N, C-alpha and C positions, 0 to 999 in steps of 0.2 A: 108511766108516762103514756101519753096518747100516741097512737100510731098515725102515720101519714102527715107528719108535721114537717115544715120546711127545715132544711139543714142550716147550720150555722157556718162560720168561717172554716171549720175543719172538714166540712163536706161529709160527715158521718151521719147516716140516717138512724133514727131511733130503732127501727126494725132490726138493724144489725146488732145493736147493743142487746136488745131483747132476745135475739136468736142465740147469742153467745152464752147466755145464762151464766153459769158459775165461772166459766173462763173469762167472760167479759167483766164480771164482778171482780175477779182476781186482778185483772189488768188495771181496772179503774182504782182498786184499792191500793195497788203498788204505786200508781201514779199519784194519788192523793197523799199517801203516806210519805212518798219522796218529797212532795211539795211541802208537807208539814215539817219533816226533819230538816230540810235545807232552808226553811223559812223563805221559800221562793215559789211564786205562782208562775206557771208557764204563761208566756205572753199571749198565746192563742186563747187562753181562758179569760183573758182580760178584754179581748176584742169583742166589739158588738157593732152590728150594722143596723142603723135605723132606717126605716122605710115609711114614707108618708103614703097613706092610702086614702083616696077620696071617699067621703061619706056619701056624696051625691055625684052623679055623673056630670061632667063638664063644669067643674068648679074652678074658680080662680083665686079665692081668698083662703088664706092659711087656716082660718078657724073652721073651715069645712073639711079639714083633713084630720085623720087620726093617725098617730104614730105607733108603729109596732117595731120591736127590736128582734133581730136575729142573733141568738146566742147559741153556742154549741151545746149539744145534748149532754156532754160530759160536764160542762159548767152547770147546767141545770141540776144534774144529779148531785154535784158537789154542794150546791146551794141547799138542796133538800136535806142532805146529810147534816150540814151546819145548822139549819133550822131545827132539826130534831135534837141535835146535841144541845143547842141553846135552851130548848124547852125542857129537856131532861135535867140540865144543870140547874135551872130555876126551881124545879120540883125537888131536887135532892139536896141542894145547898141551902142552909139556913140563911135568913135575911141578914142577920148580924155578921155573917162571915164575909 
């Protein structure tokens, strides 16, 4: 993940996750495994804040804005893991299964 990115609703900076290395990976792994076993995603991981950023200075029309979303870094990591799992599953599972 890139450094110096804005934080999401959990207010955890990506540098903290990167600094924790294996300890941080273990914490996130326990969190994700708990969500999988309980079939329950933590509400904070479902929250996303949308921000409208003007493309040009002093604009009034909505089409001159671009929207960005503020998602927690833990959610971004979970999404990357799920994408990798999905691509691995497609490679390993036969189409007729």
